C-alpha positions in Angstrom: 47.1 153.1 73.7 48.9 154.6 76.6 52.7 154.6 76.7 54.3 154.2 80.2 57.8 154.0 81.6 59.0 151.6 84.3 62.2 151.5 86.2 62.9 147.9 85.3 60.9 147.2 82.2 61.7 150.5 80.6 59.2 152.0 78.1 56.2 149.9 77.4 52.6 150.1 76.0 50.0 149.4 78.6 47.4 146.7 77.6 49.5 144.9 75.0 49.8 141.1 75.2 53.1 139.1 75.0 53.3 135.8 73.2 55.9 133.1 73.5 57.4 132.0 70.1 59.5 128.9 69.6 60.1 129.3 65.9 60.2 131.8 63.0 56.8 130.7 61.7 55.0 131.7 64.9 56.7 135.1 64.7 55.5 135.6 61.1 51.9 134.7 62.1 51.9 137.3 64.9 53.4 139.9 62.5 50.7 139.2 59.9 48.0 139.5 62.5 49.3 142.9 63.6 49.6 144.2 60.0 46.0 143.2 59.3 44.9 145.3 62.3 46.6 148.5 61.1 44.7 151.5 59.8 45.4 152.2 56.1 44.2 154.8 53.6 44.5 155.1 49.9 46.8 157.7 48.3 47.7 158.5 44.8 50.9 156.4 45.2 49.7 153.6 47.5 46.2 152.3 48.0 47.2 150.6 51.2 49.2 153.5 52.7 49.6 153.1 56.5 47.8 155.6 58.7 49.5 154.6 61.9 52.8 153.6 63.3 53.7 149.9 63.6 56.2 148.5 66.2 56.9 144.8 66.4 59.1 144.0 69.4 60.9 140.8 69.8 62.4 139.9 73.2 65.2 137.3 72.9 66.8 135.3 75.7 69.8 133.0 75.2 71.8 130.7 77.4 75.6 130.8 76.9 78.0 127.9 77.3 79.0 129.0 80.8 75.3 128.9 81.9 74.7 132.7 81.9 71.6 134.2 80.3 71.8 137.1 78.0 68.7 139.1 77.0 68.0 141.5 74.1 65.2 143.4 72.5 64.6 143.9 68.8 62.2 146.6 67.6 60.9 146.5 64.0 59.4 149.9 63.3 57.3 151.2 60.4 56.5 154.9 60.7 53.2 156.1 59.2 53.1 158.2 56.1 51.6 161.7 55.9 49.2 162.1 58.8 48.5 164.6 61.5 50.9 164.2 64.4 48.3 165.2 66.9 46.3 162.0 66.2 49.3 159.6 66.5 51.7 158.6 69.2 55.1 160.1 68.9 57.7 157.5 67.9 60.4 159.3 69.9 58.5 158.5 73.1 57.7 154.9 72.4 61.3 154.2 71.1 63.4 156.2 73.5 65.0 153.1 74.9 65.9 152.0 71.3 67.1 155.3 69.9 69.6 155.9 72.7 71.3 154.2 75.6 72.2 150.5 75.6 71.2 149.7 72.0 72.1 149.5 68.3 69.7 151.1 65.9 69.2 150.8 62.1 67.0 153.3 60.4 65.6 153.1 56.9 64.3 156.5 55.6 61.9 156.3 52.6 61.8 159.4 50.4 60.2 160.4 47.1 61.9 162.1 44.2 58.7 164.0 43.3 58.6 167.7 43.7 55.2 167.5 45.4 56.8 165.6 48.3 59.8 168.0 48.7 58.9 169.3 52.2 58.2 165.8 53.6 61.4 164.4 52.0 63.4 167.2 53.5 61.9 166.7 56.9 62.6 162.9 56.7 66.2 163.4 55.8 66.7 165.9 58.6 65.3 163.5 61.1 67.4 160.7 59.8 70.5 162.8 59.9 69.9 163.7 63.6 69.3 160.1 64.4 72.5 159.1 62.6 74.6 161.5 64.8 73.6 159.6 67.9 76.6 157.6 69.3 75.9 154.8 71.6 78.2 152.3 73.5 76.0 149.3 74.1 77.0 146.5 76.5 75.9 142.9 76.9 72.6 142.5 78.7 73.4 139.8 81.2 71.1 138.9 84.1 72.9 140.2 87.3 71.6 137.3 89.3 73.2 134.8 86.9 76.5 136.7 87.0 76.5 136.8 90.8 75.6 133.1 91.0 78.4 132.3 88.7 80.9 134.2 90.9 79.6 132.3 94.0 80.1 129.0 92.2 83.6 129.9 91.3 84.3 130.9 94.9 82.9 127.6 96.2 85.0 125.6 93.8 88.1 127.6 94.9 87.4 127.0 98.6 86.8 123.3 97.9 90.2 123.0 96.2 91.9 124.7 99.2 90.3 122.1 101.6 91.8 119.2 99.7 94.7 117.6 101.7 98.0 118.8 100.3 96.5 121.5 98.2 98.2 124.8 98.2 96.5 128.2 98.5 96.3 130.3 95.5 99.3 132.6 94.8 97.1 135.6 95.2 96.1 134.5 98.7 99.8 133.9 99.7 100.6 137.4 98.4 97.8 138.9 100.4 98.9 137.2 103.6 102.5 138.3 103.1 101.4 141.9 102.4 99.2 141.8 105.6 102.1 140.5 107.7 104.4 143.2 106.3 101.8 145.9 107.1 101.4 144.6 110.7 105.2 144.5 111.1 105.5 148.1 110.0 102.7 149.2 112.3 104.3 147.3 115.3 107.7 148.9 114.7 106.2 152.4 114.5 104.3 151.7 117.7 107.4 150.5 119.5 109.4 153.5 118.3 106.7 155.8 119.7 106.7 153.9 123.0 110.5 154.1 123.4 110.4 157.9 122.8 107.6 158.3 125.4 109.6 156.1 127.8 112.7 158.3 127.5 110.6 161.4 128.0 109.1 160.0 131.2 112.6 159.1 132.4 113.8 162.7 131.9 110.6 164.0 133.6 111.1 161.7 136.6 114.8 162.7 136.9 113.9 166.4 136.8 111.1 166.0 139.4 113.5 164.1 141.7 116.1 166.8 141.4 113.6 169.5 142.2 112.3 167.6 145.2 115.8 167.0 146.5 116.6 170.7 146.1 113.5 171.7 148.1 114.4 169.2 150.8 117.9 170.5 151.2 116.7 174.1 151.2 114.1 173.2 153.8 116.6 171.5 156.1 119.0 174.4 155.7 116.3 176.9 156.5 115.4 174.9 159.7 119.0 175.0 160.8 119.3 178.7 160.1 116.1 179.3 162.0 117.5 177.4 165.0 120.7 179.6 164.9 118.5 182.8 165.0 117.3 182.2 168.5 118.4 185.0 170.9 119.2 187.4 168.0 117.9 191.0 167.8 114.4 191.0 166.3 115.5 193.3 163.4 118.5 191.1 162.7 116.3 188.0 162.8 113.8 189.6 160.3 116.7 190.5 157.9 118.1 186.9 157.9 114.6 185.5 157.5 114.0 187.6 154.4 117.4 186.4 153.0 116.3 182.8 153.6 113.0 183.3 151.8 114.9 184.8 148.8 117.1 181.7 148.6 114.1 179.3 148.4 113.0 177.9 145.0 109.6 179.6 144.7 110.1 182.0 147.5 107.4 181.8 150.1 105.9 178.7 148.4 109.0 176.6 149.3 107.5 175.4 152.6 104.0 174.9 151.2 102.8 171.4 152.2 100.2 171.3 149.4 102.9 172.1 146.7 105.1 169.3 148.2 102.3 166.8 148.1 101.5 167.7 144.5 105.1 167.3 143.4 105.3 163.9 145.3 102.1 162.7 143.6 103.4 163.7 140.2 106.6 161.8 140.8 104.7 158.6 141.8 102.5 158.8 138.7 105.6 159.2 136.5 107.2 156.1 138.2 104.0 154.1 137.6 103.8 155.0 133.9 107.5 154.2 133.4 106.9 150.7 134.9 104.1 150.1 132.4 106.1 151.3 129.5 109.1 149.2 130.5 106.8 146.1 130.7 105.4 146.9 127.3 108.9 147.3 125.7 109.8 143.9 127.2 106.8 142.1 125.7 107.5 139.8 122.7 104.0 138.7 121.9 102.1 140.9 119.5 98.7 140.5 121.2 100.1 141.3 124.6 101.9 144.3 123.3 98.7 145.6 121.9 96.8 145.0 125.2 99.5 146.7 127.3 99.6 149.7 124.8 95.8 150.1 124.9 95.9 150.0 128.8 98.6 152.7 128.9 96.5 154.9 126.6 
């Protein structure tokens, strides 16, 4: 028989049949039928000594009081006596899901006090000692579908209770709502603080731009009046005064640059527009409107 391994079924023997048993008697009948099919051979100690391994597997399913289904598997194993290992299936392969993992294992080692069986007795004891050192932490085998279904049923019952007129929400739900409100309040306060700081920065930037523009305007008007007073002067004297006027400008020869003036004017208008938006946002009282205005400014 060929031993295979499946992701869901685990280790199994291909070709074996499974029988449904409703009582202990039917289990005994199947066990006796399997024993009668075993290969045996006479030895000096036992005329019916087994020549093969025997594994009797019982799958158990039970329904609990809460409606969940628990499953388990019981392996009853009888290892063969002295035979050649090359002709038999290794019990370590066929029982790997029972010797380790999610399981509890009981092993009975049969030994002989005779000197003739010293090597076999020592080998059996060593194997039993290694198996005894295996430490498992088994857990209950519960059908995940049943567990999920039970959770859904509990959730449905809780929601039905909430829909009853006059019923109060669960304390945990109230706690979650209050925590969410506190979190939103903190986020809103942090956002408003950030917007106020940005608003003050824009005010300072606007004031600085207005001051620079006013200085340029005054210097431009003063330069025009000085140029008017230079009419009729000696060309050398006029050139000297013109050089002095250029040194007095902010930016020197760029002071009368129309492109620079337009750029500064545009920057001032953009600052005024942004300040108006920020002022409108700071005056909002509705949370949703504040979020919409804040997203628009970004």
